N, C-alpha and C positions, 0 to 999 in steps of 0.2 A: 504494500500500500504506500502510495506517495505521501510524503509528509509536507510537501510544498504545494501551494496552489498559486498560479499566476493568473491574474484577471486583467485582460487587455482586449483591445480591438483585434480583428482578424488581419493583423499586419505584423511585420517584424518589429519595427520602430524601437521604442524605448525598452521593451521587454526582451529584446533579442540578446543583449549582453548577459542578462540573467540566465536565459535558457542555455547559452553557450557555456557559462560557468558551471551550471548544474550538470550539463551533459558531460563536460570535461571531468567532473568529479564522480561520474557514474551514478548520479542521483536521478530519481524519477520525480516527476511533478505532474500535477493536473493543470489543465487549462480551462479557465472560464472565459469564453469568448463573449464579448459585449457587442451588440449591434450598434454600429456607429449612428444610424439614423435615430434610434431610440435614445441614445446618449445625448445627441445634439438637440433633441426635442425638449430636454430638461425634465421629462416626466419620469426618468429612471430613479428609483429609490436609491440605487447604488450611487448615482451622481450626487444626490442630496446628502448622502452620508459619507461620501469620500472626503478625506482630508484634502483641503485645497480644491476640491471638486475636480480632481484629476486622476487619471490612471497612468501607469499600471499600479496594481496592488499586488503585494506579495504576502501570502499567509504561510506561516510556519506554525502549524498547530493552531493555537488560539492567539498567536502573536501576529499582528497586522502592521505592515509598513507601506507607506506611500513615498514617492520621490525615488526615481530610479537609481540615482547615484548613492543614496543612503542604503538602498537594497543591495547594491553591488558591494559596498563596504561591509555590510552585515554578513553577506554570504562569504565574502573573502575572509573575514575574521573567523567565521564559524568553521571554515574548511582549511584553515591554516595557510591562507594565500595572501596574507596582509603584511608580509615581511617579518623578519626576526627581531626587529627593534624599531624604535621611533623614527630613525633616519630612513630605514627602508620603507616604512609606512608612509612617510612624507614623500618619498620619491614615487611611490605608487599613487598617492593622491595627486601629485604633480602631473603624471602621465594621464590619469583619468580626467583631471580638469582640463588638460590640453586637448584631449579627445572631445570633451564636451564643447569647448570653444570652437573647434573645427566643425562639429556637428551643427552648432547654431549658425555658423557662417554658411555652411553648405545648405542648410535648410532655408536660410534667407534667400540665397541665390535661386534655389529650385522653386520656391513658392512665390517669391516677390520679383526677382530680377530677370528670370529666364525669358518670360514672354516679352517684357519690356525691351530687353537687349535684342531679342530675335526680331521684333518689329522694326527696330531702328537700323537693321543691316539690310 
């Protein structure tokens, strides 16, 4: 029986790094897939109760976490992947935060600037 449950939309997105970490560690997990249209309608009870009104959500037994980077750090610590000391943990944070910066810039390009740039050429 899987002890983890990931709740997210039917896309890779912000939940994919958690899936990769769990798969790498040989862990099993359940997926709770949320319909995007239902979520966007605002009628979803899950959205009303979600911390910050966002997904993904990670459940480990009765413990719930929101915010994907907090989930990654939690899983990394739990599986002994967060470095051997504070300096290694800081380096891991630096790489994770750099990846987050890149993800945000890439997302901005894809969602906001791609069509604008394409029309001007």
